C-alpha distance (Angstrom), angle and dihedral (degrees) to the residues before:
residue distance angle dihedral
M1 . . .
F2 3.96 . .
V3 3.79 123.6 .
V4 3.74 118.2 -159.6
M5 3.80 113.3 -151.4
L6 3.77 132.0 175.8
A7 3.77 113.5 -106.3
G8 3.73 107.4 -99.5
A9 3.82 96.8 11.2
F10 3.80 119.2 144.1
S11 3.76 101.5 -109.3
L12 3.82 139.9 -177.5
L13 3.88 119.6 -154.6
S14 3.75 139.0 175.6
L15 3.85 136.8 -168.2
Q16 3.77 89.8 -148.7
I17 3.80 101.5 44.3
A18 3.76 121.1 49.4
A19 3.81 119.2 -160.5
D20 3.86 112.0 -86.6
Q21 3.91 90.8 -8.9
R22 3.81 132.4 117.2
I23 3.81 116.8 -75.4
G24 3.75 110.2 -123.4
N25 3.80 127.6 -123.3
P26 3.73 96.8 -98.9
Q27 3.81 91.2 67.3
V28 3.87 95.6 40.6
W29 4.00 120.6 106.1
D30 3.78 114.3 -93.8
R31 3.81 100.5 -144.2
D32 3.91 140.8 47.1
G33 3.79 92.6 54.1
C34 3.72 97.0 -45.5
R35 3.76 118.8 113.1
G36 3.69 106.1 -161.0
M37 3.81 131.2 121.4
N38 3.79 97.9 -112.2
R39 3.82 95.1 -137.1
S40 3.75 115.7 154.8
P41 3.83 112.3 -119.7
A42 3.77 120.7 -108.2
L43 3.80 107.1 -108.0
R44 3.84 131.4 -172.4
W45 3.77 131.9 180.0
T46 3.72 135.9 -157.0
N47 3.76 138.4 -165.7
A48 3.72 96.3 29.0
P49 3.86 117.1 -180.0
A50 3.82 108.7 -89.7
R51 3.88 89.3 -131.0
A52 3.83 91.7 60.2
R53 3.85 111.0 125.2
S54 3.84 94.8 -179.9
F55 3.82 141.5 -10.7
A56 3.81 132.4 -128.4
L57 3.81 128.0 -168.6
S58 3.73 134.2 -158.8
A59 3.88 132.4 -172.8
Y60 3.76 111.4 -157.5
D61 3.86 136.3 173.9
P62 3.86 106.6 -146.9
D63 3.93 89.9 -177.5
A64 3.82 95.2 62.8
G65 3.79 98.9 97.1
S66 3.69 130.3 -69.4
A67 3.80 95.4 -45.8
G68 3.88 96.6 40.5
W69 3.80 119.7 -145.8
W70 3.70 133.3 -87.2
H71 3.70 113.7 -137.5
W72 3.85 102.9 172.1
I73 3.76 139.1 1.5
V74 3.92 120.5 -171.5
Y75 3.73 123.8 171.4
D76 3.82 143.5 160.5
I77 3.80 88.8 54.7
P78 3.85 105.2 164.9
P79 3.75 117.8 -114.4
T80 3.76 91.2 -118.7
Q81 3.80 92.5 59.6
H82 3.81 116.2 89.3
A83 3.76 102.7 172.3
L84 3.79 143.2 38.9
P85 3.88 117.4 -147.2
E86 3.86 125.0 -120.6
G87 3.83 111.0 -94.1
L88 3.85 95.6 23.3
P89 3.91 106.2 -167.4
P90 3.85 116.0 -123.8
T91 3.83 89.9 -111.2
A92 3.83 107.7 41.9
P93 3.82 109.4 144.2
P94 2.93 137.0 -118.8
V95 3.81 89.1 37.5
V96 3.76 125.0 66.2
Q97 3.80 122.2 -140.1
G98 3.82 123.8 -156.6
F99 3.75 135.6 -153.6
N100 3.75 121.4 -69.3
D101 3.86 123.0 -151.8
F102 3.81 88.0 -98.0
G103 3.90 85.3 71.2
T104 3.83 93.4 -114.0
I105 3.82 131.1 110.7
G106 3.70 114.7 -114.0
Y107 3.76 133.5 17.4
G108 3.71 122.9 -4.6
G109 3.89 114.9 -176.8
P110 3.80 130.4 -138.8
C111 3.77 116.7 -72.4
P112 3.76 107.5 155.3
P113 3.87 123.2 171.6
A114 3.82 115.7 -91.1
G115 3.71 111.3 -78.8
D116 3.85 133.0 59.8
A117 3.74 120.5 14.1
H118 3.85 116.7 -100.3
R119 3.71 126.7 -137.5
Y120 3.90 116.6 -121.5
V121 3.82 110.3 -156.9
F122 3.76 118.5 -159.1
T123 3.71 111.5 -164.1
L124 3.75 126.3 -172.6
Y125 3.73 116.8 -160.7
A126 3.81 124.1 -160.0
L127 3.71 106.8 -147.8
D128 3.87 134.5 -159.0
V129 3.81 93.1 -142.1
P130 3.86 126.5 69.4
H131 3.82 95.8 -138.4
L132 3.82 137.6 17.0
S133 3.77 116.1 -126.9
A134 3.78 100.1 -125.9
A135 3.81 115.8 154.2
A136 3.70 89.9 -152.6
P137 3.90 136.7 3.1
A138 3.77 102.3 -52.0
H139 3.82 127.5 -124.7
G140 3.74 122.7 -139.4
T141 3.89 98.9 -91.2
E142 3.72 91.7 41.5
F143 3.85 88.3 46.4
L144 3.88 91.3 54.8
Q145 3.79 90.6 48.7
L146 3.85 91.0 52.4
I147 3.79 95.6 50.7
R148 3.78 101.1 34.6
R149 3.83 96.1 98.9
H150 3.82 95.5 37.8
V151 3.80 105.9 54.3
L152 3.91 112.5 122.0
A153 3.81 92.9 172.9
T154 3.80 144.8 -24.3
A155 3.89 136.7 -137.6
T156 3.80 122.0 -167.1
L157 3.82 139.2 -163.8
T158 3.86 120.1 -170.5
G159 3.76 124.2 -159.8
R160 3.74 128.8 176.1
Y161 3.80 134.1 -138.2
G162 3.81 134.9 174.7
R163 3.71 138.1 161.7
């Protein structure tokens, strides 16, 4: 697969998730009727804004009902870091991981109900602050409130999964 990117564009890439393609079993949830391995994908980014003082990441399913579904929240990623490894443990300093909508901290892979495939949007945020001031691990809506005034740029990668 070839991906065309604008030279110098802030970009989010993964070896496990190809843009607009089916997400593989290693990244799929491992409960509730889904039989994946629930391993977070390895992600890397390029051409981040020079003013970025930290990064944050979310994985969100906008097709999961009216409120969508938060699959992964990661923040306080240092500005010198330009990748996350596959299978990132829920407690892996120096980053902080928040609550997903499965009620756990860390990554929770795709597991939509039977029917049409859902989109899973991974968004990387370049922020103008070194740390978010969350009193406890943030959930998706709280995360959005914490970052909303600090976003310098975003990069997205969307995968699909259905069963």
